[in-house]
N, C-alpha and C positions, 0 to 999 in steps of 0.2 A: 042569637043571644045565648050566653051561657046560663045554665040553671043555677041560681044562687042557693037552691036547697041542697045541692050536692057538694058543697064546699068542704074542704078538710078543716081540721082544727086550726085555730089561730097559732101561728108559729112563734117560736121564741126568737128574739132579735139577735141574740148572741150565738153565732155559729163559728166553729173552729175547724182546724185541720183534721180532727177526728171524723167530723161529718164529711169532709172531702174524701177521706180514705174509705168511708162507708159507701159513698157513691161509686168510687172506683172499684171496690170489691164487688158490689152488686153488678156492675157492668161486666167484669171479668168472669163472674160465675155463670153467665149465660153462654150458650153455644151459638155462635154466629154473630155477625156484626149487627144485624137488624134487631135481634132480641136484646143484645147488649145495649144498643142505643135506646131502646124502649125502657129498659131497666134504669138507665141513667136518668132520663127525663122524669120517670116516675119517682125516683128518690129525690130529685131536686124539687119536684112538686110537693112532696111530703115535708121536706125540711123547710121550705119557704112558705108553706101554706098557700100555694098558688092555686088558682082555678085550673090552669092548664099550662104545661110547659111543652114547647115544640122544639124540634131539632131540624134545622135546614142544612143540607150538605151540597157542596159545590162539586159538580162533575163536568169537566170540560167547559168551564166558564158558564155553566148553567146551574143555578141554585134551585134545589128541589126540597120540599118538606118531606122528610123521610120517617119521622117518628113523632108520636104524640103521647103525652103522659097517661092518657086513658087507655093505652094499649093498641090504638089503631096505627097500623103501619101503612103508609100511603105508597103503594107500589109504583104508581104512575107519577108521584110527586105533585099531586094536585091538592091544594088547600084553598081556603077562602082567599080571595084576591088581596084583601087588606093585610092578612098575616104574611103572605108571600112578599108583598111590597115592603112591609116593615123589615123583614129579614134582608131584602136587597138593600134597603136604606142603611142598615147598620154595617152590612158587608162592604158596601162601596166606600163608606167613610172610615172603615177600620177603627171604629170607636164604639164604646158602650153608650147606648141611648136609653134615657129614662123619661118616662112621662107619667105624671106631671114633672116637668124639668126642674133641675136644680140650677143654682146660679152659674155653675161652671159650664152649662150647656146652652148658654145664650147664643153661641155662634154655630150650633149644630143644626142641620136640616132634619126636621122631625115631622114632615107633612104626612108620611105614611103611618107613623105612630099615632098621630092625632086622629087620622081616619079610622084606624083599628080601635083606638080608645073609644071613640064615639059610637062606632058601629056595634061593638060588642058590649057597650055600657060598662067598661072596666073602671076600676078605682085605682089601678096601678099597672104599669107596663115597663118592662126592662128587656133590652136586647144586648147580648154580649157576643162578639165575634170569637170564633175559634181560629187561631192563626198558627202558621208554621213558616219560619224564616221570613216573617213580615208579610205573608200572603194569606188572606182569609180562605179557610177551607170549610167553614161552617158557621152557623149562628144558633145560639140558644135564645129563645124568646119565652119569657115568663109573664103570665097574665094573672091578674087577681081581681076578683069581684067581692065586695064586702056589703052585706046587707045592713042597713041602718039599724042601730040598737035603740029601741024606744025608751029604754031606761036611761040612756046617756045621749040625749039628742044634741047636746052642745059639746061633745068630746072632740078634741083636736089632736089626740094622740095618733101617731103614725100608724101603729098597729091596728087601731080601730077604724081608721079611714081607708086602709088598704094600700097606702102608698109604700113603695119599697124604700126603706131607709138606707142611708149610705153604707152601714155595716153589712146589710144583706147584699147590696150591689158589689161591695168589695169582696165578699165571700164568693159570690158567683163568678167574679173575674178570676179569683184564685183557682176555683174549680175548673174554669175554662182552660187555664194554663196547664193544669195537670191532665185534663181529659183529652186535649187536642192531640198530643202525640200518641196516646193510647188508641183513640178512635181511628187515627190515620193508619196505624200499624194493623189493627184488626180489619180495617176496610181493605187494605192491600192484600192481606192474607186470604180473605174470604172471597175476593173477586175471582170470577172465571179467568182462565189464562187468556182467552181471546179478548176479554174486556181489558185485561192488563196490557196486552200488546197494543190495543187501540189507544189506551191512555198514554202509553209511552210514545206512540207515534204523534199523538196530539201535543204532548209536552215538547216533543222535538220540533214540531212545526211552530209552536209558540216561541221557542228559543230562536229559531231562524228569523222570525218576524221581529224579534226584539232588536232595537237599534244598538243596544249595548253588546250584542253578540256578533260584532263584526269579525272578530278572529275566527269564530266558528264558520261563518259564511265563506271567508277566504280559504279556510282549510278544506271545506267541502268542495269549493271550486277547484282547488288544486288537485284533490283526489279525483274529481270527475275528469279533469284534464289528463291526469295520468292514465285513467282507465281508457279514455279515448285514444291516447297514444298507444297504449298496450293492445287495444283492439284493432287499430287501423294501420299503424306504422310497422312495416316489416323490419325486423332486427336480425342481425347475424346470429346464427345458432351453431354451436359446436357440441359434438359428442366426445366426452373425455374417456380415455382408456389407458390402463397401464400397458407399458411396452417394454420389450427386451430386444436386444440386438443379437442376431445370429449370422453365421456365414451363409451365403447363398447356396453353397455346396459344402457338405460335410462328409469327409471320408474317414471311415473307421479302419484303423490298421490293427489287424488281428494276428494271433500267433499262427505261423504257417504250418507248424506241426508240433507234436508233443516234444517237450524238452524242458530245459532249465534256463531261466533268464541270466545271462552272463554280464551284459553291460547295457547301460542306458546313456545316450548322448544328449538328450533334450528333456525339457520339462515344460509344463503348461505355461504359455506366454511367449515361448521362444519362436522367433521367425526362422523358417527353414527354407532351403532351396530345393528344387527338383533334383532327385538323385542323391540327396544327402542321407547318410545312414542315421537312423533315429535310435535303433536298439539292435542288440544282437543276442542270439541264443547260444548256449554252450554247444560246441562241436566235437567234444571228446569222443562220444560214441561213434559219430560218423567218420571221424578221422581214423579210428581203429578199423571201422568197416572198410574204408577206402584202402588202407594198407593191406588188408586181407584180399581185397579185389585185385590190387596191383600184383600181389604175390601169385594169385591164380593166373593172371594174364601172363606173367613171366614163365610160369610152369607150363602152360599150354603152348606158349611159343617154343619152348625147348622141345617139348614132345613133337610138335609139328616139324621142327628142323631135323630131329633124329629120324622120324619116319620118312621124311622126304629124302634124306641122305641114304637110307637103306633101300629106297625105291618101293617102300610099302605104302601103296596108294590108299588102301582102306584105313590103315592107322593114321595116315596123314590127314585124310578127310575127317575122321573123328576128332583129331586134335584141333583141326581148323574150326570145326563147329563149336567145340568147347571154348576155344579162344574168343570167338565172336560173342558167345553168351557172357563170358567174363567181362569183356569190354562193355557190353550193354549194361551190366550191373554196375560197373565202375562209373559209367556215364550217369546212371541214376543217382549214385551216391554223390557225385559232383554237383548234380542239379540240386539235391537236398542241401548240400553245403552252401550253395549260393543263396538258397531261400532262408537261411538262418539270419540273414541281415534284413531288418525292416527298413525300407528305403522310402523317402518322401516321393509321392507321384507327381507333385506340383509345388510351386511356390506357395507358401501359406504360413499359418500360425497354428501352433499346437494349443488346442483349447481344452483338452481333457487328457488325463492319464499321467499321474505322477507316480512313476515306477521306481523311484530311488529307494523306497522302503521294501521292495520286493526282489532285490538282487538275490539270485540263487533259488528263487521259489520255483516250484514245478508249474508248468503251463500245459494246458490242453489245446489241441489244435482248434482254431476258431475263436479262442478266448480274446476278448477285446483288450488291446494294449494302449493305443493312443487314438485321438480324434483330431483330424486336421481340418482347417477351414481356409479358403482362399484369403489372402491378405487384403484385397481391395474390393471384393465383391460381397455385399452384405444384403441381408433381408431383415425386416422388422416384423415381429409378431405382436399384434395388439390383442388385448383381452377385453372384449366388449360385453356389457351386460345384456341379458336376453331381451330386455324391454326395448333396446335400441337396435338390435341386430336386423330387424325387418326393414329399417329405413336406410340401410347401407348397401352399397353395390360397388362393383368393380369400376375403377377409374376415378373415384372421388379423391380429392386432395386432402392432405393432412399436414400437420406440423409436429415435430418431435423435439422435446428438450430432454437431454440425458442428465442424470444426476452428476456425471463426471464432467459434463460440458454445459452448465446451466446458462451460460451467456450466448449460446449459439442455437438457433432453430434450424433443424434439418428438415427439408421438404420431403414429403412422402406421397406416393400414389398407391392406392389400394389395388392389389392384384388378384386376391383370391379370398372369398368369404367361405371359410370351412363350415360344413354342415354338422360338425361334431362338437358337442358341448361337454364341458367338464364342470363338476360340482366342486365348489370351493366354500370355505367358511363365509365368504362374502356374498354367496349366491351362485347362480348358474352363469357361466361365462363362455362365450364363443371366441375362437381364435381367428384373427384376420391377418393375412400375410400382405405386407406392403414392401415396396422397394424405395430406397432413397432416390429422390428425383429433384433436381434443381438445386437450390441453395443448400450448402452444407453437405452434399452427397459425398464429396471427397475429403471431408474434414480429417485432419490428422488427429491421432489419439483414439480413433475408434477401435474398439476391441469387442470380440464376441462376448456376450454375457452382460454387457452394460445395460442398465435399466433406466427408465424414465417415464414421462407422461406424454401421451400424444393427444392432439385435439383434431378431430375429423370435421372438416367444414361441411355444413348442411345448408340446404336452400333457406333463404331468409323468409321467416314467417313472423306474424305478430305474436307478441309474447302471450297474450290472453288466448290466442288460438291454440298455441302449443299446450298451454295449461288445460284448456278445455278438452283437447284430444286425449291427453294422458288421463285426465279425470274420467272421461267417457270410457276409455279402455279399461280402467281400473274398476269402474262400476259394472261394466259388462262381465268382467271376470268374476266379480263378487256375486253378481246375480246368477251366473252360470254355476258357481260353486255351491250356493246355498239354496237356489230355487230350482 
């Protein structure tokens, strides 16, 4: 039984929004949800002149009494059974319950309220649910005990009898509408993260069990099916790499000796035949040297003839030796003249070396002039990211689409995985050499320097397996780097 000697002053019947805001302010001034809830019920008790105001809160479909107006916080949510049952009665019916009842409550179930009323010897009792989106999240219960006034034994005024009048009930309902969102927000903020995760999991399970959430169940079933497919069904996998076309053999034609560029017969892109003259150096100096050597040969021949006619064997022998030397030097000049012409060693295509702007320019011996590649023998260089290079090996098949021939796929076979990497703005890349093999290998229109995209066929693996492998490798590298 409540102590009637500890009752607050008799309340005023007329309460307004200013009093509602006072209750809200008192709640927000406290640190923490529990302290704020206690401040709220204490303010309500003062404004309504109640003996006790209790707050019940719903957690995972379990209603617990969490705060009392006398400052007691029930950590385990245990209260007197009648109070707890009265809260459940109002929460389940989603309606305000008053006892003694009004005319509008003839159809409400109030058995728990009657039991609490009789057990505690109350003169008035009201329960107001706190709701959000049509779902009860808590209950406010106000209890009042009024000691009989011997000076007014026959008074029937509501304030003197302890009954909650309709204006007070309406004010309490208005306060509940304002306080419910505030209490929910503070409750969510102050909960431990583990408790929040548990609540979210519970809400999710409740949604799955709800017959109206059929779309959610179908969606989760579809996701589960896709995960099963991704984990168990092997799917084709390809490694994508940028590719460029090169000649299988490339011959660099360099300057045979020092001189000046006299004439150029070809330019990049021209198809040439074996033995065709590609370029020629100036022969003015060598022609002058050749004429000088010819004059020396004629002079020594004359000297030899004269000495032989005189019978001077010594002089004839000397002239003969000088004649042989001059002929050797003449042969060397002729050989140098023959090398002034740059000749194609095989049938092919000129892929580098536009010399039309360098006519008359001086050249050094060994300086690069032109680059030739065979016309029908190609190789493809693939640039593969370092994360994929370990899974590639010789003999794997691939397909190539060139930007110049997007409608045709050229079959490739990997021939060599080079161990040398190069750093590019897009990351570290390794070069792989491949040779056209099968469909499209002899396609017309192929030229060195063409670029495209190649896809290397990999063994079929489940999609989630590949994701897991890449994730594990990334985590191992991250751990190695930072730990």
